[in-house]
N, C-alpha and C positions, 0 to 999 in steps of 0.2 A: 599492976596491970601490965600485961606484956606489950612491948613496942610493935608497930606495924612492920610488915616485911619490906625491906628496901629494894628488892629485886624489880618490882613493877615500875617504880619511879626511874630507876636507872635505865630500864629497857626502853621506856618511852623517850627518854632524853637521847638515847643512842639512835633511835629510829628517825628522829627529826633530821639530822644531817644527811642521812641516806636519801631521804625524800627530796631534799633540796638538790643534792647532787644529781639525782635522776631527772628532776625537772630541768635543771640546767643543761644536762646532756640532750634531753629531748628538744629544748629550745635551740641548741646549737645545730642539731640535725635539721630541724625545720628551716633555720636560717641558711644552712648550706644548700638545702634543696631550693630555697627561694632564689639564692644567688645563681644556682645552676639554671633555673628556669628563666631568670632575667637574661643570662648570657645567651641561652637558646633563642629567646625572643629578639634580642639585639642582633644576633646572627641572621635570623629570618628577616628582620627589618632591613638589614643591610643588603641581603640578597634581593629583596623585593625592590629596594631603591635602585639597585644596579639594573635589575630587569626593566623597571619603569624607564630609567634613563636610556637604555638601549632601544626600547620601543619608541620613546620620544624622538631620539635621534633618527631612527628609521623613518618615522612619520614626517619629520622635518625634511629629510632628504627626498622623500616621495613628494611632499608638497612643493619643494623647490623644483624638482624635475617637472611636476605638473604645471607650475607657473611658467617655466621656461617654454614648455611645449605650447601653452596657450599664447604666450607672447609671440612665439614664432608663427603661430597661425594668424594672429592679428597682423603682424608685420607682412606676412606673405600674401594674405587675402583681404586685408583691409579691416577697418574698425567694426564693420558689420558682420564679421566672421562669427558664426554661431555653431560651427561643427557639422552643418548639414552639407556634406560633400561626399564624393565617391573617391577622393584622393586617399591612397593607401596610407600615407603618413598620418593624415588627419584621423582616419578611422582608428589607426593604431593608438594615437594619442587619446582619443575619446574613450577607447576601451580601457586603457590603463587609468584614466582619470575619473571614470564614472563612479568608483567607490568614494571619491572625495567630494562628490557633488553635495551642495548644501541646499536643501529644498525648504520652501516656505512652510511654516507650521502655524496655522491660524490660532492654535491653542497655546502657543508659546509667546509670552509678552516680550516685546523689545528684542526679537530674535537677532536682528541685524544691527542693533545699536553698537554692540561690542563685537570685536573681531570681524569687521566688515571684509568680505572677500576682496582681494586685490583687483580682480577684473571688474567688480561692481564699482569700485573707486574709479577705475580708468574710464569705463564707458558711460556710467550713469551720473557720476559726480564731477570728476575733473573736466572732462571734455565739454559738457554742456554749460558749466558754471565758471570755469577758469580758462581765460584765454592765455596765450603765451606770454603776454605782457604781465599778467598777474602772476603766472607761474615763475617768471624770471625773478620776481621779487620774493616769492614764497620758498623758492628752492633752498635758500639758506636757513630756513626755520625748521625744517623737518627732513630727516633722511629719506622718507618716502617721497616727498616732493622732489628732492634732489635726484632720486632714482628715476622718477617719472620724467623729469626734465632731461636727463641724460638719454633716455630712450627716444624722446622726441627730437633731440639734437641730431641723432643718427639718421633721421629721416630726410634731412636737408630740405625741408619744406616749411614755409610759413604761409598759412592760408588766410586770405582776407575775404570776408570778415570773420570767418569761423575761428581762426587762431589769433587774429589781431584785428581790431575794429576798423583801422584806417591804413592807408598806404604809408603815410608819414610815420605812424607808430610801427608799422612793419619794417620800415627802413631803419628806425632806431633799434629795433630788436635784432635786425640783421647785423648791426655793428656788434652787439653783444655775442651773437652766434659766431661771428668771425674772430672774436677774441678767444673763443673756446675751441674753435676748430679751424684748420687751414683748408680752405676750399681751392679747387683747381679748375682748369678749363674743362677737364673731363668729368669733374665731380663738383659742379657749381651749387650754390645755394639758390633755391627757387622760391620766388614769391608768387604764389598761385592765387589769382583773382577769380572770384566766382562771377556768375552772370549778373548783369545789372550795371548801374552807374556808380562809379566810385569817385566821389568828389574830394578834391584836395582843397580844404577850406583855408581861407586867408583873406587878407586885404587885397584890394585891386589898385591898379595904377602904378606907373613907373616902368621904364624899360628894363627888361631882365628881372621882373618881379619874382622874388624868391618865396613870397608868402603862399603863392598858389603853385609852387614848384617843389617837387620831390628832389632833393639833392642826393644823388647816388654817391655814397661815400665808401662803397666797398667794391673791390674787384671780384671777378668770377661770380656774378650774380645774374639771374634770369628773371624777368618779369613776364609772366605768361597768363593769358586770359583763356576764355572758353571759345574764342572766335571773334573776329572783328565785328560781326553782326550781333554778338551776344554780350561782350564786355566792353564798357566804355569808361575811360578815365577823363574826368573834367579837371584839367590843369595841365602842367607840363613837367618834364623831367630834365634835369641838368646833370651831365656827366663830365667831370673834369679830372684828367690825369688818372683814369681808371682803365683797367684792361678786362677784356672778355666780359663785357656787359651785353646782355641780349634782351630784346623785346619781341614777344611772339603772340600772335593771335589776339590782338586787341585793337581798339580805336582810341586815339588820343585827340582831344579837342580842348584847346585852351582859349575859350571864349570869355574868360573872366574880365579881360581888359583888351582894348584894341592894340596893345603892345605885346600880346601873348605870343609865346613860342612853344611849339609842341615838344620837340626834342632839341635841346641845346647841348651840343657835343664839342668840347674844347680841349686843346692842348694834346698831350701824349695819351690819347684815348683810343681804344679799339672797341667798336660797337657793331653788333649785328642786329638787323631789324628784319623780321620775317612775317609775312602775311599780316601786316598791320595796315591800318588806315590812319593818317594824320590829317585831320580836316578841321575846317572852320576855326583856325587859330587867328588871333587878332593881327598877327603880322607874318610870321614864317612858320611853315610846317616843320621842316628839319633844318636846323642851323648848324653849320660846321665851320670851325676856324682853328688856327694855331697849331696845325699838325695832326688833327684828328683823322683817324682812318675808320671808314664806315662801309659796311656791305649791307645793302638792302635788297631783299628778294620778294617779288610778288607783293609789292606795297603800293598804296595809293596815297598821293599827296594832293588833296583837292580842297577847293574853296577856302584857301588861306589868304588873308589880307583883304582889304576893302578898297577897290579902285575909286570909290566915290568919296573917300575920306581924305582930308588935307593931311598929308604925311609930313612929319618932321624929320624922318630918316628915310633914305632911299632904299629901304630894305623891306621888300614884300615879295615873297616867292613861295612856291611849293617846296623847293629844295634850294638852299643857299650855301655855297662853299666859298671860303675866303682864306687866303694865306698860303705861304710856302709850306710844302709837305702835307697839306691837307688833301686827302684822297677819298674819293667815293666810288664805289662800284655798285651800279644800279642794275639789277637783273629783273627783267619783265616788270618794270615799275611804270605806273601811269601818273601823270601830272596834268590835271585839267581844272578849269574854272578857278584858277588862282587869280587874285586881284591884279597883280602886276606881271611877274615872270613865272613860267613853269619851272625852269632850271636856270640857276645863276651861278657862274663860276668866275672868280676874280682873284687878282694878286697871286698868280702862279698856282692856284689850286687846280687839281686834275680830277676830272670826272670821266669814268668809263661806263658806257652804256652797252648792255648785253641783253639778248632775248628778243624774240620776234613779237612779244606782247608789249614791248616798249611803246608808249603812246603819250605824246606831249601835245595837247590840243586845247583849244577854247580858253587859253589864258590871255592876259594882256599882251605878253610876248611869249614866244616859245622857249628856245635855247639862247641864252645870253652868255658870251665869253668876253671878258674885259681885262685889261691890264695884265696880260700874260697868262690869264686863265685858259685852260684847255679842256675841251670836251671831245673825247674820242668815242666814235660810234662803231662798235664791232658788229655791224650788221651789213647785209648786202646793200649796195648803193641805191637799189630800187626801193628799199624799205623806207616808207615815208614816216620817219620817227617823229617829226614835228610838223604839224599841219593845222590848218583852220584856226589859227590864233587871231585875236583881234588886231594886233600889230604885226611886227615881223615874226616869221617863224624861226629865223636864225639871225642873231646879231653878233658881229665880231668887231671890236674896237680896241684901240690902244694896245695892240700886240696880242689880243685874245684870238684863239683859233678853235674852229670846229672842223673835225676831219673824220671821214669814213675810213676805218682801218680794214684793209683787204685781207683775204685769207692767207696770202703769202707774206704778210707782215708789212707790206707797203701801205701807204695811206693816200687818200685823195682829199686834198684840202678843199674845203668849201669856200669858194671865192665870194666876195660880196655881191658880185653880179648874179650869183646863183640864188642869193637871198630873195631878190625880186622875182626870179622865176618860180621859186617855191611858193612865194606868197601869191 
C-alpha cells in the first residue's frame, strides 16, 4: 500500500507559526494604539485641570474683591447696609457682585448649612449671638473668628449692652483691646452706652467702695451715652493715674450706699467731662485729689450728699477738690441742691470758673475755699455765680481765697465782709 503524501502535514505545521506571529503583531499594534490614547487622555486631563485651576483662582479673586467691597460698605454705612443707595461706589460694587449673589432655593435641602456666606455670618450669626467678650475667647479657635475680631478691633468701639453686657465687662475688654492696639488722644477707644439704666452691680457699704465702681484702668478712653436724659449709670467711676479719659452725654448716680462718689479722680490724671449730670450720689458728685486735672463743660452736679444724715467724714459736695496741683476748670456748670457744699476747694487745690451759665445755688453752702484752696471766677463782677444757698454763699478760711479775675488779668479778692453782703 502506498504511503500518504507528506506535503499537507508539513504545510499545516508551517502555517501555525505564521498565524501566531500575525496575532502577536496585531496585539502589539492594539497595545500601541491604547498607549497613545491613554497619553492623549492624560494630556487632555492635565489641560482640563489647569483650566479648572485658573477658573477657580479667578473665582476666588472675584469673591475676595466682592467681600472687600461689602466690608467697605458695612464699615462706611453701618451694619444695616444693604446696598440700597445712590452712591456711585456702592452701585458699582453691587453691579459687579450681583452674579455672586446666592439666593434661597426652597427645593434645595440644607442650602446654607455648608459654605455659609461670610456676610450672613457677620450680620445674622455673630453679631446677634456673640458679644465681644465671647469673641475675645473664640478668636484663637478659628481663623474666621480671628479675622472678624480684627475687623471689630479697627472700629475702636465697644457697645454696651450690644457688644458687651455690662460696663465692668466692657472695661475688662478694653484692657484686652489696649494690649492689641495703641490708642491716642486723637484716636481713643470708645465705650458706647445705649439708652436706659446701666447698673454696676456689687456690694454696698464702705468709703470708696470699689464693688459698685468701674475702675478705669486704660488711658485714652471715652465713655459716651445717648444724652444725660437718656443714659444713666448707677454706680461710680474711679480714674487713677490715667490720661485722656472722657465722659460724655450721660448721667451718673451712685446711690448704692450713702458713701457713694460719682466720679473719683486721683493723682496724675487728666479727665474731661462734657454734658453730663452727676446727681444723687451718697456723698460727693465729683471728687478730685492728689494732682488730678479736670475740665468739665455744661455739667450738672446736683442733689449729692444728705444734709440730714450724721456724717462721719466732712466730705459732702457737688464738686470736691483737694491737694496741691489739683486743678479743675468748670465751664458753664451748675451745682445746686447738694447736701452740704456746692463747690469745695482745699489744701492748695485751684478751681477756675468760666461761662455765664455758671450757677451755684440752693446748696448747704455755695463756694467754700479752705487751707490755701483757690477759686478763681473768670466772670464779670456783677455776675452772681453763687447765690440763694442755705448757708453762706462764699466761705474763705485758713488762707483760702475766692477772687473775680478781671479781663485785664487783675483780680478782685472777695473779702469776708462781702460774704455777708452776698448772703
